[in-house]
C-alpha positions in Angstrom: -38.9 14.6 -30.1 -38.5 12.0 -32.6 -37.8 8.4 -31.7 -34.1 8.3 -32.4 -33.0 11.1 -30.1 -34.4 9.4 -27.1 -31.5 7.3 -25.1 -32.4 5.1 -22.0 -31.3 5.9 -19.1 -29.9 9.5 -20.1 -29.1 12.2 -17.5 -32.5 13.1 -17.3 -33.7 10.1 -17.1 -34.3 10.4 -12.9 -36.3 6.9 -12.4 -33.2 4.2 -13.5 -33.8 1.0 -12.3 -31.2 0.0 -9.5 -28.8 -2.7 -10.8 -28.4 -5.9 -9.3 -24.8 -6.2 -7.7 -22.3 -7.5 -9.6 -20.9 -9.5 -6.4 -17.4 -10.8 -5.2 -14.4 -10.6 -7.6 -13.0 -14.2 -6.5 -9.2 -15.2 -8.6 -8.8 -18.6 -9.3 -5.6 -20.1 -9.1 -2.3 -18.2 -10.3 1.2 -20.5 -11.4 3.5 -19.9 -9.2 1.8 -17.8 -6.9 0.4 -17.9 -3.6 -3.0 -17.7 -3.2 -4.7 -15.3 -1.1 -5.2 -16.3 3.2 -7.6 -13.2 4.0 -11.0 -13.8 6.0 -13.1 -11.0 4.0 -12.5 -10.2 -0.1 -13.0 -6.9 -0.8 -12.9 -6.8 -4.0 -16.4 -5.8 -5.0 -17.8 -3.3 -7.4 -17.1 0.6 -5.5 -17.6 4.5 -6.6 -16.3 5.6 -3.9 -13.1 3.7 -3.1 -10.6 1.7 -5.3 -10.0 -2.0 -4.5 -6.9 -3.8 -6.1 -5.2 -6.8 -6.1 -1.4 -7.2 -5.9 1.3 -9.8 -6.1 4.7 -9.3 -3.0 6.6 -11.0 -1.2 7.7 -11.5 2.2 10.2 -13.8 4.5 7.3 -15.3 6.0 6.8 -16.8 2.9 10.3 -17.9 1.4 10.5 -14.5 -1.1 7.2 -16.8 -2.7 5.0 -14.5 -4.6 1.5 -14.0 -2.9 -1.8 -13.1 -3.5 -2.9 -9.8 -1.8 -6.0 -7.5 -2.0 -6.9 -4.5 -0.6 -10.3 -1.9 0.0 -8.3 0.8 -1.5 -5.2 2.7 -2.4 -4.9 4.2 0.7 -4.6 0.5 2.1 -2.3 -0.3 -0.9 0.3 2.1 0.0 0.7 1.2 3.5 0.9 -2.2 2.6 3.7 -1.1 0.0 5.7 1.0 2.6 5.9 -2.0 5.0 6.9 -4.1 2.4 10.2 -2.2 2.1 10.9 -2.4 5.3 13.4 -4.3 5.8 12.5 -4.9 9.6 8.8 -5.9 8.6 8.9 -9.9 8.0 5.3 -10.3 7.4 2.5 -8.6 5.4 -1.0 -10.0 5.5 -4.3 -8.1 4.3 -7.8 -8.7 6.3 -6.1 -11.0 8.1 -9.0 -11.9 11.3 -12.7 -10.9 11.6 -13.9 -10.8 14.8 -17.5 -9.4 16.6 -17.2 -6.2 18.8 -19.6 -3.8 20.9 -20.3 -0.8 19.6 -20.7 2.9 21.0 -24.2 2.5 20.8 -24.4 -1.1 22.8 -24.7 -3.7 19.5 -22.7 -6.4 18.2 -20.8 -5.6 15.5 -18.3 -7.3 13.0 -14.9 -5.9 12.5 -12.2 -7.3 9.3 -8.5 -5.6 10.3 -7.2 -4.1 7.0 -3.5 -5.1 7.4 -1.3 -6.8 10.0 2.4 -6.7 10.0 5.0 -9.0 11.7 8.5 -7.5 12.4 11.5 -9.2 13.0 11.2 -9.6 16.5 8.2 -11.3 16.4 6.1 -8.0 17.6 2.7 -7.9 15.3 0.3 -5.0 14.5 -3.0 -4.7 13.4 -3.7 -1.5 11.2 -6.4 0.6 10.3 -6.7 2.6 7.9 -9.3 5.6 7.5 -9.3 9.3 5.7 -8.5 12.2 8.1 -12.1 13.7 7.7 -13.5 10.1 9.3 -11.1 10.1 12.0 -11.5 13.7 13.5 -15.7 11.6 14.2 -15.5 11.7 18.3 -17.9 8.6 17.4 -15.3 6.7 14.9 -12.6 7.5 18.0 -15.0 5.8 19.8 -15.3 2.9 17.5 -11.8 2.5 17.1 -11.1 2.3 20.5 -14.2 -0.6 21.0 -12.6 -2.5 18.2 -9.0 -2.8 19.8 -10.5 -3.4 23.1 -12.1 -6.4 21.5 -8.9 -7.4 19.5 -8.1 -11.2 20.5 -5.3 -10.9 22.7 -3.3 -13.4 21.0 -3.5 -12.0 17.6 -1.6 -8.9 18.1 0.4 -7.0 20.3 -0.2 -3.4 19.5 -2.9 -1.5 17.1 -2.1 1.4 14.9 -4.5 3.8 13.2 -3.2 5.3 9.6 -4.3 8.7 7.9 -5.0 7.4 4.7 -4.7 11.7 3.1 -0.6 11.0 4.2 -1.0 8.9 0.9 -1.6 11.5 -1.8 -1.0 10.7 -5.3 2.5 11.0 -5.7 3.5 9.3 -2.4 1.6 5.8 -3.3 3.0 5.7 -6.9 6.7 5.9 -5.3 6.3 3.2 -3.0 4.5 1.2 -5.7 7.5 1.1 -8.0 9.9 0.9 -5.2 8.0 -1.9 -3.6 8.2 -3.7 -7.5 12.6 -2.3 -8.0 13.0 -3.8 -4.2 11.1 -7.0 -4.1 11.2 -7.8 -7.9 13.8 -6.6 -10.1 16.7 -6.6 -7.1 20.0 -5.2 -8.3 23.6 -5.5 -5.9 25.9 -4.7 -8.1 23.9 -1.6 -9.1 22.9 -0.1 -5.7 26.6 -0.7 -4.2 27.8 1.3 -7.7 25.4 3.8 -6.8 25.7 4.2 -3.4 29.6 5.0 -3.9 28.9 7.5 -6.1 26.4 9.3 -4.3 28.4 9.3 -1.0 31.6 11.1 -3.5 30.0 13.1 -5.9 30.1 16.8 -4.5 27.7 18.3 -6.7 24.8 15.8 -5.7 21.9 17.4 -6.8 19.7 15.5 -9.2 19.0 12.1 -9.7 20.2 12.2 -13.4 24.0 13.8 -12.0 24.8 10.2 -11.1 23.9 9.4 -14.4 26.8 10.2 -16.2 29.1 9.4 -13.1 28.2 5.3 -12.4 29.4 3.2 -15.4 25.5 1.7 -15.7 22.4 2.3 -17.9 20.2 5.1 -17.0 17.8 3.1 -16.0 19.4 1.1 -14.2 20.9 3.9 -12.5 17.2 5.1 -11.5 15.6 2.5 -10.1 18.7 1.4 -7.8 18.0 5.2 -6.6 14.6 3.6 -5.9 16.0 1.0 -3.9 18.2 3.1 -1.9 15.5 6.0 -1.1 13.6 2.8 -0.3 16.5 2.1 2.2 17.0 5.3 3.3 20.3 4.7 1.9 18.8 8.2 0.0 16.1 11.2 0.7 14.5 12.4 -1.8 10.5 14.5 -1.9 8.2 11.7 -1.5 5.0 13.7 -2.2 6.6 14.7 -5.6 6.8 11.7 -8.4 9.9 10.7 -8.3 11.6 10.9 -11.9 15.7 11.9 -13.3 14.9 15.3 -12.3 14.2 15.2 -8.6 16.2 16.4 -6.2 18.2 14.1 -4.1 20.4 14.2 -0.6 22.2 11.7 1.0 20.8 10.4 4.4 23.1 12.0 6.4 22.5 15.3 5.1 
């Protein structure tokens, strides 16, 4: 074959050299944003999960923006769900690392995915994993060993979350809800849309509210997202919420 048709490392070049890891992605200071404070930076190149950096706010930090680092989109979705929960005071990413004895008897290290602190003071450690992994007896045994080894002064509860419960649509809905709740509050629009939704007789879709509320459609839609986030309105979270989405009052 002529040399002009030879392509290095193409699909039939099986002996490709192993490339050196790009290493951790380190975020520098961001003006006006609190730095990430976890114990293990998860931002590395990966072929099996999507690592994410985000900006979020909590009451613990006086609502000042802070950097959070998540190891997967499911982990991020679990955080988004907590961040729109009015009962949660703080959310921490990769908050602590500790040693434990694995099922095989050898010492291991584990970094907790998330920790939620509720306004009541209760603290909960969160372990996020996909369903196929959680179904394995060895993983269940590993989780029990991790919970037994967790420092008692660091949390009161330990929660295991099935990552498969957060499909792409649900993840997107939670992301947008967190955005409008935390960074685009609009109490006036929320009150107006809530009143219209309460009184309209033929409420079926979000678009039904556009002509009834004296607001721009975009403002009405964002108000709907905030009202769904606090359960004042309800929608199918496993389908991407848009103007044509079916909604209903919470008591229905």
